[in-house]
N, C-alpha and C positions, 0 to 999 in steps of 0.2 A: 337320603336326602331329599329335599323340596327344594325347587327352582321356582319363582314364583315372576310372572309376568307382573308388572307395576299396574296398581289401580290408579282412579284418577288423581290422587290426592299425594303422590310420593315423586320427587325429582329424580331419584335412583330407580333405573328401569328392570333390575332385575336384583334377586336375593338368592343366595345359596346357603343352606342350611345342612351341615354336616355333624352327624351324633358322634361322640367320641366316647372310650370306656370309662377314661377321668381325664383329669385338668392336665396331669404330668404326660399324656401322650402329645398333647401340643409340643412339647420341648424336644420330642425324638426329632432327630435331624432328618429323617424320612419325610415327617411331617413338613418340615422348614422348607424344604427343598421342594415339593410336591403342591403344598396348598400357601404355608406360611408367609412371612417377611422375606426370607430367603429364595422365594421362588425364581428360578431364572429368568422369567420374564423380564425381571426389573434389573436385570445386569445389561451393562454399554454394549455386549456383543450378541444381544438377543433383539433383533428388532425388526420393524413390519419392512415392506417393500419401501425404499426409498430413504432407508435409514431412521424411520421414525421408532421409537421406542413405545411399546405397549402402554407404559404409565404415562406417556405423553397425551395416549388419545380417551385413557380409561381411567376413571377413580375408583379405587377400590378401598372399601371401609373393611379392614378385618375386625371383628372382635371374638372373642372368648368368653362364653357365659357358662357357670355351672348352676345345673338345675337344680332348685331348692323345693320345686313345688308342682303337682300336677293333678288335674280332674280329669280323665278318661272316663267316657261314656261307653266306651267299648275296650277289647283287647287289642284289635290292630286297627287304634285309628288312621294311620299313616296310610292305609288302603283307601281310607274312606273320604280324606282331605280334599275337596277341589279348589278350595278356596280358604286364605288365612289372613289374619290383620296380625300386625305387629304394633305392639304399642310400648313405646321406650319411655322410661319415666327415671326423673330423679327428683328426690324431695328436698326441700328448701331448709328442712331442719334434720338434725340427726336422727334416724330410726335404728332401730335394732332389726337384726335379720328375722327374728321370732316374731316380731310384732308385723314386719311385712309380710311374712307369710301368713300370719293369720288374717290381717286385713286381706289378702287376696284371696284365701279360702273362704272366706264368710261372707266377703263383700262383692269384689271383683269378678270371681267365678261364677257366683250365682247369678250373676246380672247378665253375663254373657250367655250363661248356660239356657236363659229364657229363651233365646232366639230358637226356633223347632230345630234349624238345621246344624243346631252346635254339636260338635264332635268331642273337642277338647280344650282345655286350658292349661298352660304350662307357664312358670313363672322362673327366670333366671337371674343370676346375680352377675355381674359383670367383673371378670379376673382380669382382663388385659385387652389392648386394643392398638392398632396401628393403621396407619393410611398410605397407601399404595404410591400417593402423589407430593407425597410429604405434608408437612405442618401437621395439626390437629384439628380433630372434630370436638364439637359439644360432648361433653362425657353425660352417657345415660347409664346409670348404675345399675337398673332393672331392665329386663325385657319380658314383657307378657306376651306369649304366643296362642293365639286362638284360632280353632281350625273349624270348619264347617263344611259339611258333606253336599253343598251346592256351588256352585261356579259364580251364580251371581244370588247369595242370598239377600232378605231383605234387608240388611245392614249396607250393602255394598256402597262404596262412596259416601255413606252417613251413618258411618259408626259412632259418630259423637253423639248421635241425638238419644243413644243407648244411655248417655252421660246425663242427661237431662230428665231423665224420668224419675217419679217421686222416690223411688227405692234406690237411686242413685249415690254413689259415694261420694263424699266432699273433698272435692280434689285442688283447694286453695293452697294447700301446703305444697303441691306439686308442681314440676315442671314435665310435659308429657308430649310424644309426637306421636301420630296413629298413621299407620302406612296400610294401605291393604292390597293385596295380591291373590292374583288368581295360577292356580297351580299348572305347568304346564310339561312338568317332568317330575318324577321320584320313582326311588328304588332303595330296597333295603341293603342297609350296611355290607359290605363285604366282613370274613369274619377276623380278617388281617390285610394290613395295608403294606 
């Protein structure tokens, strides 16, 4: 799990990332009751002092992604990550998963890997999402996770400048949002939940 403190370009102050053995794991009752949409904090009888519901004061965007690619520089990148960037992307035109995977591995990942402190790059496809405060958020069908082994690498707050380098990919066909975080806590997952 990574729990990150927001960087300077993100309105959501925290992000928690949980690794699961497979997508079916998210459908288990135990997961739904402890982490997912059926978490007791969203029930009327679980309130803060004064009768305030947690969902009245905190907005949580839950998303479940399936990993489709990764480019790690070592065997245990989680132990080395001190900062990371999330790039949420959707394409304006239909693209196959194979095309998306190839583009990530041949263009995006090498570009970010050019940063000396880069540790890993991972790509995920969106499976499902929900919002604890109701309503719906703008869909991002892919998530790129880039890990760095420095708390404030030279990209910090200026990740976009990498996308303006001569060898940067053409992003005219995409909508994307970049968020940068510093890691404040991480732990290897337990064997069972």
